[in-house]
C-alpha positions in Angstrom: 9.3 -28.7 -5.6 6.3 -30.5 -4.8 6.3 -32.9 -2.0 3.5 -34.8 -3.8 4.1 -35.9 -7.2 1.2 -35.1 -10.0 0.2 -38.6 -10.0 0.2 -39.0 -6.4 -1.9 -36.0 -6.0 -4.3 -36.7 -9.0 -5.3 -39.8 -6.7 -5.9 -37.7 -3.4 -7.8 -35.4 -5.6 -10.2 -37.9 -6.6 -11.0 -39.4 -3.6 -11.4 -36.2 -1.9 -14.1 -35.5 -4.7 -15.6 -38.9 -4.1 -15.9 -38.4 -0.3 -17.4 -34.9 -0.8 -19.8 -35.9 -3.4 -20.9 -39.2 -2.3 -20.5 -39.0 1.6 -20.7 -35.6 2.5 -23.2 -33.9 0.0 -26.1 -36.5 0.8 -25.8 -35.5 4.5 -25.8 -31.6 4.2 -29.5 -31.4 5.5 -28.2 -33.4 8.4 -25.2 -30.9 9.1 -27.6 -28.5 8.7 -30.1 -29.3 11.4 -27.7 -30.5 13.9 -25.4 -27.6 13.4 -22.6 -30.4 13.5 -20.6 -32.3 11.0 -21.4 -36.0 12.0 -18.6 -38.2 13.9 -18.1 -40.7 11.2 -17.3 -38.3 8.7 -14.9 -36.7 10.9 -13.2 -40.0 11.6 -13.1 -40.5 7.4 -11.3 -37.2 7.0 -8.9 -38.2 9.7 -8.2 -41.4 7.8 -7.8 -39.6 4.5 -5.2 -37.0 5.9 -7.4 -34.0 5.5 -6.4 -32.8 8.8 -3.0 -32.4 7.7 -3.0 -32.2 4.0 -0.8 -29.1 3.6 1.3 -29.7 6.7 5.0 -31.4 5.4 5.3 -35.3 5.3 8.3 -34.8 7.6 5.6 -34.1 10.4 3.0 -36.6 9.3 1.1 -34.5 6.8 0.5 -35.2 3.0 2.7 -32.1 2.3 0.4 -30.6 -0.5 1.9 -27.2 -1.9 -0.2 -24.1 -2.3 -0.9 -25.3 -6.1 -2.2 -28.4 -5.0 -3.9 -26.9 -2.1 -6.3 -24.5 -4.0 -7.3 -27.7 -6.1 -8.4 -29.6 -2.8 -10.4 -26.3 -1.7 -12.2 -26.4 -5.1 -13.5 -29.4 -4.0 -14.0 -29.1 -0.4 -15.9 -25.6 -1.4 -18.7 -28.2 -3.1 -20.5 -29.1 0.0 -21.4 -27.7 3.5 -18.3 -25.3 4.3 -18.4 -26.8 7.9 -16.6 -30.1 6.6 -13.4 -28.0 5.6 -13.8 -25.6 8.7 -13.0 -28.7 10.8 -9.5 -29.1 9.5 -9.1 -25.9 7.8 -7.0 -24.1 10.6 -4.8 -27.0 11.3 -3.6 -26.8 7.6 -4.0 -23.2 7.3 -3.6 -20.0 9.5 -2.9 -22.2 12.7 -0.8 -24.9 10.9 1.2 -22.4 8.6 2.3 -20.1 11.5 4.0 -23.4 12.7 5.2 -24.8 9.6 6.6 -21.2 8.7 7.8 -19.8 12.0 8.0 -22.5 14.6 11.1 -24.0 16.1 12.2 -27.3 15.7 11.0 -28.4 19.1 7.5 -26.7 18.5 6.9 -28.2 15.2 7.8 -31.8 16.6 5.5 -31.4 19.5 2.5 -29.6 17.8 2.5 -30.7 13.8 2.2 -34.7 14.0 -0.8 -34.6 16.3 -2.3 -31.6 13.9 -1.5 -33.6 10.8 -3.4 -36.5 12.3 -6.2 -34.9 13.5 -5.7 -35.7 17.4 -4.8 -31.9 18.0 -7.2 -29.1 16.5 -5.5 -26.0 16.4 -7.3 -22.8 16.6 -6.0 -19.2 15.2 -7.0 -16.5 17.9 -6.2 -13.1 16.5 -9.7 -11.6 16.1 -10.6 -9.4 19.0 -13.4 -7.0 19.8 -11.5 -4.1 18.5 -9.4 -5.8 16.3 -10.2 -7.8 13.0 -9.0 -7.5 9.6 -5.9 -5.4 10.5 -4.2 -6.8 13.6 -2.4 -3.8 14.3 -5.4 -2.8 16.8 -4.6 -5.7 19.1 -5.1 -5.3 23.0 -4.4 -9.0 24.2 -1.1 -8.6 26.1 1.8 -10.5 26.9 4.1 -9.8 30.0 7.4 -11.3 30.6 7.3 -12.9 34.1 10.7 -14.4 35.1 11.2 -17.1 32.6 7.5 -17.6 31.7 4.9 -15.1 29.7 1.6 -14.1 30.9 -0.9 -13.5 28.7 -4.4 -11.7 29.3 -7.1 -10.2 26.9 -10.3 -11.0 24.8 -10.4 -13.1 21.3 -13.8 -13.3 19.3 -15.4 -15.3 16.4 -12.4 -17.7 16.9 -13.3 -20.8 14.4 -13.1 -24.2 16.1 -12.7 -22.7 19.8 -15.4 -25.1 21.5 -13.1 -28.4 20.4 -9.8 -26.5 20.2 -6.7 -28.3 21.8 -4.3 -25.8 21.0 -4.8 -22.1 20.4 -2.2 -20.0 18.4 -2.4 -16.5 20.4 -1.5 -13.2 18.8 -0.4 -10.9 21.8 1.0 -7.4 22.0 4.4 -7.7 24.0 5.1 -3.5 23.7 3.7 -0.9 22.0 4.2 -0.8 18.4 6.3 2.0 16.8 7.6 2.4 13.6 10.0 -0.3 13.3 7.8 -3.1 14.8 4.2 -3.8 15.4 5.0 -5.3 19.0 3.0 -8.3 18.5 4.3 -11.8 19.2 2.9 -15.3 18.8 2.4 -18.1 21.7 1.2 -21.7 21.6 -1.4 -21.9 24.3 -2.8 -25.6 25.4 -6.7 -25.0 25.9 -6.4 -26.6 29.1 -4.2 -23.9 30.5 -5.8 -22.3 33.7 -7.2 -19.0 32.9 -8.4 -20.0 29.5 -12.2 -19.9 29.2 -14.1 -20.4 25.7 -17.4 -19.1 25.6 -20.8 -20.4 24.4 -21.0 -21.3 20.4 -21.7 -18.5 18.3 -25.0 -18.6 16.7 -24.8 -17.4 13.0 -26.2 -16.8 9.9 -25.1 -19.7 8.2 -22.1 -22.3 7.8 -24.0 -24.7 10.4 -21.4 -27.0 12.1 -18.7 -24.9 11.8 -18.2 -23.5 15.6 -16.6 -20.3 16.6 -16.7 -18.8 19.9 -15.1 -16.1 22.0 -12.1 -17.0 24.1 -10.8 -15.2 27.4 -7.2 -15.3 28.5 -7.0 -14.1 32.1 -3.4 -14.3 33.5 -2.6 -17.5 31.4 1.1 -18.3 32.4 3.2 -20.2 29.7 6.5 -21.2 29.5 9.1 -19.1 27.4 9.1 -22.2 25.0 5.8 -21.3 23.9 6.9 -18.3 22.4 6.3 -19.0 18.6 10.1 -19.0 16.7 11.4 -18.0 20.0 11.1 -14.6 19.2 9.0 -11.5 20.2 9.5 -10.1 17.0 8.2 -12.6 14.4 4.3 -12.6 15.7 3.0 -9.7 13.1 5.0 -11.1 10.2 3.9 -14.6 11.0 0.2 -13.1 10.9 0.3 -11.4 7.8 2.3 -14.4 5.9 -0.2 -16.9 7.0 -3.4 -14.8 6.4 -2.1 -13.9 3.0 -1.5 -17.5 2.1 -5.2 -18.1 3.7 -6.6 -15.8 1.4 -5.9 -17.7 -1.6 -7.3 -20.9 0.2 -10.5 -19.2 0.8 -10.5 -17.4 -2.8 -10.5 -21.5 -3.7 -13.1 -22.3 -1.4 -15.4 -19.7 -2.8 -14.8 -20.7 -6.3 -15.8 -24.5 -5.2 -19.1 -23.4 -3.5 -19.9 -21.0 -6.5 -19.6 -24.2 -9.1 -22.0 -25.8 -6.7 -24.5 -23.2 -6.8 -24.4 -23.0 -10.7 -24.7 -26.9 -11.1 -28.0 -26.3 -8.8 -29.0 -23.8 -11.0 -28.5 -25.5 -14.2 -30.1 -28.7 -12.9 -33.0 -26.7 -11.5 -33.4 -24.9 -15.0 -33.3 -28.0 -16.9 -36.1 -29.8 -15.2 -38.3 -27.1 -13.5 -41.1 -26.1 -15.8 -43.3 -22.7 -16.2 -46.2 -22.7 -18.4 -45.3 -26.2 -19.5 -41.9 -25.6 -20.6 -38.3 -26.0 -18.6 -37.4 -22.2 -17.4 -33.9 -23.1 -19.0 -35.3 -22.5 -22.3 -36.2 -18.8 -21.2 -33.4 -16.3 -22.3 -33.4 -14.4 -19.3 -33.0 -17.6 -17.4 -29.8 -18.3 -19.5 -28.4 -15.0 -19.2 -28.4 -15.7 -15.7 -26.4 -19.1 -15.8 -24.0 -17.5 -18.3 -22.9 -15.0 -15.8 -22.6 -17.6 -13.2 -20.4 -19.5 -15.2 -18.5 -16.8 -16.4 -17.7 -15.7 -12.8 -16.7 -19.1 -11.9 -14.3 -19.7 -14.9 -12.9 -16.5 -14.0 -12.4 -17.1 -10.3 -10.9 -20.5 -10.9 -8.1 -19.2 -13.5 -7.5 -16.5 -10.8 -7.1 -18.7 -7.7 -4.4 -21.0 -9.9 -2.6 -18.1 -11.0 -2.4 -16.9 -7.8 -1.4 -19.9 -6.3 1.6 -20.4 -8.7 2.6 -16.8 -8.3 2.8 -17.6 -4.2 4.6 -20.9 -5.1 7.5 -19.0 -7.3 7.4 -16.2 -4.8 6.4 -13.8 -7.6 3.9 -12.1 -5.6 2.7 -12.8 -2.1 0.9 -9.6 -1.5 -1.2 -8.1 -3.9 -2.3 -11.4 -5.9 -3.7 -13.2 -2.5 -5.7 -10.1 -1.8 -7.0 -9.6 -5.3 -8.1 -13.4 -5.6 -9.8 -13.5 -2.1 -11.7 -10.0 -3.2 -13.0 -11.2 -6.6 -13.5 -14.7 -5.6 -15.6 -14.4 -2.7 -17.5 -11.0 -4.2 -18.2 -13.5 -7.4 -19.5 -16.3 -5.0 -22.0 -14.0 -3.6 -23.3 -12.9 -6.9 -23.5 -16.5 -8.3 -25.3 -17.5 -5.1 -27.5 -14.9 -5.6 -28.6 -15.5 -8.9 -28.8 -19.2 -7.9 -31.8 -18.1 -5.5 -33.4 -15.9 -8.2 -33.0 -19.1 -10.9 -34.9 -21.4 -8.1 -37.6 -18.8 -7.7 -39.8 -19.4 -4.4 -38.0 -22.8 -3.9 -34.8 -20.8 -3.7 -36.2 -19.3 -0.4 -36.8 -22.5 1.2 -34.7 -23.7 4.1 -33.0 -27.2 3.3 -32.8 -26.4 -0.6 -29.1 -26.3 -1.4 -28.8 -22.6 -2.9 -30.5 -21.4 0.3 -27.8 -22.7 2.5 -25.3 -21.8 0.0 -26.8 -18.1 0.0 -26.3 -17.5 3.6 -23.0 -19.7 3.7 -20.8 -17.6 1.1 -21.9 -14.3 3.3 -19.2 -14.9 5.4 -16.6 -15.4 2.9 -16.2 -11.7 2.2 -15.8 -10.8 5.8 -13.2 -13.3 7.6 -9.3 -13.8 6.9 -9.8 -9.8 5.8 -13.0 -8.0 4.6 -13.5 -7.1 0.9 -12.9 -3.7 1.8 -9.2 -4.5 3.7 -8.2 -6.3 0.7 -9.1 -3.4 -1.7 -6.7 -1.2 0.7 -3.7 -4.0 0.5 -4.0 -3.7 -3.4 -4.4 -0.1 -3.6 -1.7 0.8 -1.1 0.7 -1.7 -2.4 0.6 -0.6 -6.0 0.7 2.8 -5.2 3.7 2.4 -2.9 5.6 0.2 -5.9 5.3 3.3 -8.2 6.8 5.7 -5.9 9.7 3.1 -5.1 9.8 3.5 -9.0 10.3 7.0 -9.2 
């Protein structure tokens, strides 16, 4: 049951679309040049409730379900991905860990300021030796009296330079057959021993900040253990990541739609030999492939979100959607550059930025290779169970 009616959601979606296309799109070059989303756009996003769109209304959010979330994500993907990155972890992988697994006390302490944008939460899972597969985690949490002491190194942590709260995954004991031994902790950024490294210089996604974060003998109270149990960390991570993969798939569709729109507009106006290049059949064929990919991706995302909400499939479909849509966005962006010819290789042309931005979509929140392993292994396991 959705918290937000179809009518209300239609208005939220229309407002977001207007904001993206009239306020953010014209300032994409500014975001690229400054490597920062302007403060006034951030303030507008806060006022619109975008920092908490997927957080339940009980905790001050808009309360969108995943079916609504993906429609919003397709709009947010239409512009610089730095915009969505500002509030993506609050609503997504960090926020959903709290929504799904936090104690009532933890939810009341953190979710409201996260929903308003007063607190930026950061999802601290990835490490130098553990990325798409969290079972290789080396960050440790040791019980000392009533407290926990965390030590370890995290890498490529989104929003780390501006984070107020880190949702930290750490190993409390060696993994065994019954339990991977991973727990989740809420660590305020100002806790002694937390050090955020320099901002990463990346290929693309300017304005979406990531950095290393080190934890050296960071002491936190027992109440900082998410869910009050050391045994729910791995499940929290897997559930949150699976949901996040559907969101990323939707984001990829939105970006691919922008690349397609830029391609069609260019083909209709740019001339070669006095004729619009859109009249050439080989250019039309590239546009046709782009359109087919976008339509297929949009249909897959919508169906996957529906299956998540009805609890039909929360494992295979999210990975299939992320795999297909992010790979599709890469192909559509590549064709967009090709259609633009030399212009498409010029910095500050939208398709050049999109070409760089979408490359990361196939890496974060589980690489394409990890998605293939999840899909393949789960299908084989299901077949074995039926024998």
